[in-house]
C-alpha positions in Angstrom: 85.3 93.7 86.8 83.2 92.9 89.8 83.9 94.0 93.3 82.8 90.6 94.5 85.5 87.9 94.8 85.4 85.1 92.3 83.4 82.1 93.7 85.9 79.3 94.5 86.6 76.7 97.1 88.3 78.8 99.9 90.0 75.7 101.2 92.0 75.5 97.9 93.2 79.1 98.1 96.5 80.1 99.6 96.0 82.8 102.2 98.2 85.9 102.1 100.2 87.2 104.9 98.5 90.2 106.5 101.1 92.6 105.1 100.7 91.2 101.6 96.9 91.4 101.8 97.2 95.0 102.9 99.5 95.8 100.0 97.1 94.1 97.5 94.2 96.2 99.0 96.2 99.4 98.7 97.0 98.6 95.1 93.4 97.9 94.4 92.4 101.2 96.0 95.0 103.1 93.9 93.9 101.4 90.7 90.3 102.2 91.5 91.1 105.9 92.2 93.1 106.1 88.9 90.2 104.6 87.0 87.8 107.1 88.6 90.0 110.0 87.7 90.3 108.7 84.1 86.5 108.3 83.9 86.0 111.9 85.2 88.2 113.2 82.4 86.2 111.2 79.8 82.9 112.5 81.2 84.3 116.1 81.1 85.2 115.6 77.4 81.8 114.1 76.7 80.1 117.1 78.4 82.3 119.9 77.3 84.1 118.7 74.2 87.8 118.5 73.6 90.0 121.2 75.0 91.6 123.7 72.6 95.0 122.9 71.2 96.5 125.9 73.1 95.4 124.3 76.4 97.0 121.0 75.7 100.5 119.7 76.3 102.2 118.1 73.3 102.9 114.4 73.8 106.6 114.9 73.2 106.8 117.1 76.3 104.8 114.6 78.3 107.1 111.8 77.2 110.3 113.8 78.1 108.9 114.7 81.5 108.0 111.1 82.2 111.5 109.9 81.1 113.1 112.5 83.3 111.0 111.2 86.3 112.1 107.6 85.5 115.7 108.7 85.3 115.5 110.4 88.7 114.0 107.3 90.3 116.5 104.9 88.7 119.4 106.5 86.8 120.1 103.4 84.8 116.6 103.7 83.0 117.6 106.8 80.9 
């Protein structure tokens, strides 16, 4: 994706409220940071290879931890 806005007729666009525009920018920044962190992990794997099995967390444990986080945020989810 490009960091440049899509070319369009600005008169046809609906402008956002300032708070909504700030929220969209914050979401874009978080998404960009998440992508940078993911890319760093992939670059580390490409440079150093895969970590040993002993250094990894089984996916079942990751799933259960995530489900527990969701349950704490919203008890009806679990």
